[in-house]
Steps between C-alpha positions, in 0.01 A plus 500: 500500500586454868594159635608354834625143542618341824727200530525331840793275585722588203833322550789734575762257627483178698210525744463876454172590330385845389161666465519689170254762375526599133284799416474821304189610691577816702214428741639150566846646561356756743309229689791254503777744583305780674687749282577768758636235734694347211644839396614557859650151513702558182619839629604366842884493521484222760427249223740391228365393162747285309510391139722431203551767237234725654506798262204362304310434823557858615372638169186285513427615855553865402237461226239432768638764738665255741848546640707268716714672762753221553553298181813283466627353174659173611703473178670831576541444875627143488700339221540133419859397578696446179209621288528427130283793399436850635175417678416134556136405474258425780523131412880509525498666841209301640666177392797589720296610801182296509512122488362370171309824439676543169312195371169683553626810322618300196140513379581849381285705271602454135611799292160513326319483835729765647370747240146446633555632856300813413206295368213456742390275642831321553529133413516249784872446423560874544309505829686194634834644393426838660397332827815284511717796397355710783553226756855434378594869531361503856677180601832599342505842665400345832787248480754760385416736785510219754837379369 
């Protein structure tokens, strides 16, 4: 069954609020994103899309015939100085770059909840985490490129 839920003013960080739409309704996606315009936006090399460990994201986009022209994996492009593991987590990096942001990300999804990412609709904790994760990737890449 199709669903579409909107969340206005979801906290990302500090005073930054996001408008989040969670849907599996293709018509809603087409209306919200104007799919041809969205496809062109994703394919435009003038824009950089940044994320952490993006292989899964790429595969999910491919399943719905979407491709991003300029996708950067922050964990591969920029390493945490004196890292204790091969790829430090988003929380580790964001804690170094964004003041107190790590405290927001500590409300991580538990192992049991992590297994439910493919279950629709997502829980409110999943939606909040995804929104904060998206904002953190944007803010981190923005600060790295400016530095």
